[in-house]
C-alpha positions in Angstrom: 23.4 -2.0 -1.1 19.7 -2.3 -0.2 17.7 0.6 1.2 14.3 0.0 2.8 11.9 2.5 4.3 9.5 1.1 6.9 7.1 3.7 8.3 4.9 1.6 10.5 6.1 -0.7 13.3 6.8 -4.2 12.0 7.0 -7.0 14.6 9.5 -9.2 12.8 11.6 -6.4 11.3 14.9 -7.9 12.5 14.2 -11.3 11.2 13.1 -9.9 7.8 16.3 -7.8 7.6 18.6 -10.8 8.2 16.6 -12.9 5.7 16.8 -10.4 2.8 20.4 -9.4 3.6 21.7 -13.0 3.4 19.5 -13.7 0.4 20.9 -10.7 -1.4 24.4 -11.9 -0.5 23.9 -15.5 -1.7 22.1 -14.5 -4.9 25.3 -13.0 -6.2 26.5 -16.4 -7.2 25.2 -18.8 -9.8 26.1 -22.5 -10.0 29.9 -22.9 -10.5 30.9 -19.4 -9.4 33.8 -18.9 -7.1 33.1 -17.5 -3.6 35.8 -14.9 -4.3 33.3 -13.1 -6.5 31.0 -12.3 -3.5 30.8 -8.6 -2.8 30.2 -7.0 0.6 26.5 -6.5 1.1 24.9 -3.7 3.0 21.3 -3.1 4.0 20.0 0.2 5.3 16.6 0.4 7.1 15.1 3.8 7.5 12.4 3.4 10.2 9.6 5.8 11.0 9.3 4.3 14.5 11.6 3.3 17.4 13.0 -0.2 17.0 15.6 -0.1 19.8 15.5 1.3 23.3 18.8 3.2 23.1 18.7 6.9 22.0 21.0 6.6 19.0 19.5 7.6 15.7 21.9 5.5 13.6 23.0 2.0 14.6 25.4 -0.2 12.6 25.7 -4.0 13.0 28.3 -6.5 11.9 29.2 -10.1 12.6 31.6 -10.2 15.6 33.2 -12.6 18.0 31.0 -13.0 21.1 34.0 -12.5 23.5 36.5 -10.3 21.8 34.0 -8.3 19.7 36.5 -8.8 16.8 34.7 -8.2 13.5 34.4 -11.1 11.1 35.1 -9.1 8.0 32.9 -6.6 6.3 30.9 -9.1 4.3 27.6 -8.2 5.9 26.6 -4.9 7.3 23.2 -3.7 8.7 22.2 0.0 9.3 19.1 1.1 11.2 18.1 4.7 11.1 15.3 5.7 13.5 13.9 9.0 12.3 11.6 9.5 15.3 14.7 10.1 17.4 15.9 13.0 15.2 15.9 16.1 17.4 15.6 14.1 20.6 19.0 12.2 20.5 22.4 13.6 21.5 23.7 11.9 18.3 24.5 14.7 15.8 23.6 14.5 12.2 24.5 16.9 9.4 21.6 19.0 8.0 21.8 17.3 4.6 21.6 13.8 6.1 18.9 14.9 8.5 16.8 16.4 5.7 17.1 13.2 3.5 16.2 10.9 6.4 13.1 12.9 7.3 12.2 13.1 3.6 12.4 9.3 3.2 10.4 8.7 6.3 7.6 11.2 5.6 7.9 13.4 2.5 4.5 15.1 3.2 5.6 16.5 6.6 5.6 20.3 6.9 9.0 20.1 8.7 10.5 18.4 5.6 9.3 21.2 3.4 10.9 23.7 5.6 14.2 21.8 5.6 13.9 21.6 1.8 14.3 25.3 1.6 17.7 25.0 3.4 18.9 21.8 1.8 18.7 22.3 -2.0 18.8 18.6 -3.0 15.9 17.8 -0.6 13.9 20.7 -2.0 14.4 19.3 -5.5 13.3 15.9 -4.4 10.1 17.4 -2.8 9.4 19.3 -6.0 9.9 16.2 -8.1 7.6 14.2 -5.8 4.9 16.8 -6.1 5.2 16.9 -9.8 5.0 13.1 -10.0 1.9 13.2 -7.7 0.2 15.7 -10.0 1.1 13.5 -13.0 -0.5 10.5 -11.3 -3.6 12.5 -10.5 -3.9 13.7 -14.1 -3.3 10.2 -15.4 -5.9 8.9 -13.0 -8.4 11.5 -14.3 -7.6 10.7 -17.9 -8.0 7.0 -17.2 -11.4 7.5 -15.5 -12.5 9.7 -18.5 -11.5 7.0 -20.9 -13.2 4.3 -18.8 -16.4 6.3 -18.9 -16.2 6.7 -22.7 -15.6 3.0 -23.1 -18.5 2.2 -20.8 -20.8 4.6 -22.8 -19.7 3.0 -26.1 -20.3 -0.5 -24.7 -23.7 0.5 -23.4 -24.7 2.0 -26.8 -23.5 -1.0 -28.6 -25.4 -3.4 -26.3 -28.6 -1.3 -26.7 -28.2 -1.3 -30.5 -27.7 -5.1 -30.6 -30.6 -5.5 -28.2 -32.8 -3.3 -30.5 -31.8 -5.2 -33.6 -32.5 -8.5 -32.0 -35.9 -7.4 -30.8 -36.6 -5.9 -34.2 -35.7 -9.2 -35.9 -37.8 -11.2 -33.6 -40.8 -9.0 -34.0 -40.3 -8.9 -37.8 -40.2 -12.7 -37.9 -43.2 -13.0 -35.7 -45.2 -10.6 -37.8 -44.0 -12.3 -41.0 -45.1 -15.7 -39.8 -48.5 -14.3 -38.8 -49.0 -12.5 -42.1 -47.9 -15.6 -44.0 -50.2 -17.8 -42.0 -53.2 -15.6 -42.5 -52.4 -15.2 -46.2 -51.8 -18.9 -46.5 -55.1 -19.7 -44.8 -57.0 -17.3 -46.9 -55.4 -18.5 -50.1 -55.7 -22.1 -49.2 -59.4 -21.8 -48.4 -60.2 -19.8 -51.5 -58.3 -22.0 -53.8 -59.5 -25.1 -52.1 -63.1 -24.1 -52.4 -62.6 -23.0 -56.1 -60.6 -25.9 -57.3 -61.2 -28.6 -54.8 -58.4 -30.6 -56.2 -55.5 -32.3 -54.4 -52.9 -30.7 -56.8 -53.8 -27.2 -55.7 -52.7 -28.0 -52.1 -49.2 -28.6 -53.4 -49.2 -25.3 -55.2 -50.3 -23.5 -52.1 -47.8 -25.4 -50.0 -45.0 -24.4 -52.4 -45.9 -20.7 -52.2 -45.9 -20.8 -48.4 -42.6 -22.6 -48.3 -41.1 -20.1 -50.6 -42.3 -17.4 -48.3 -40.3 -19.0 -45.5 -43.1 -20.5 -43.5 -42.3 -23.4 -41.3 -43.2 -26.8 -42.7 -45.3 -27.7 -39.7 -47.5 -24.6 -40.3 -47.8 -25.4 -44.0 -48.8 -28.9 -43.1 -51.5 -27.5 -40.8 -52.8 -25.2 -43.4 -52.8 -27.5 -46.4 -53.4 -30.8 -44.7 -50.3 -32.3 -46.5 -47.9 -34.5 -44.5 -44.5 -33.3 -43.6 -43.1 -36.1 -45.7 -45.0 -34.9 -48.8 -43.9 -31.3 -48.1 -40.2 -32.3 -47.9 -40.5 -34.0 -51.3 -42.9 -31.4 -52.8 -40.6 -30.5 -55.7 -40.7 -34.2 -56.8 -44.4 -34.6 -56.4 -45.5 -31.6 -58.4 
């Protein structure tokens, strides 16, 4: 049995009903199964609009002979329940069934809540639905709160990483500038005092050990990059 609730008008409702009914019937078998295993299949469509022109609330359809109207078994059965006709149709329904149909078509309707006071099971269903709705709202609030906390943590982490990166870059820049100034000063002083080629290598080694780039050391000392790369072998 398949039960479907369709509140808004759907142009191809009949075609869709036949499609899913026959699919549900055929899906019972797997390859090699005997047809005798097939069970009767029923679909019930509870509609929130008028599908047919007649005034009956509940319509039932089977496969029948076109002339004799003889029914071709109970293999397939389709029910349509048009809830908008409740109270307007001469067709009588029990209060329990009426309450359930109205509840399925529009559980928020005030008329349903009034019927729920008379039909105990419908009232229980209304209370359960309201409880589930509250749970969904509370869950949504909790999820939004958790999302906000995650966003805040991510923002703080990103800002921290950004600050650390900026600090490293500024530190490296300052270190290079200080090293360059110190190297220039030391190079000039020692160059003037000693005036010998060997002192250039000593200065270069100091600058290299301080982490200065070889191209800058070359600029300060006048030594070639090739000599600087082999400085440990030359001194």
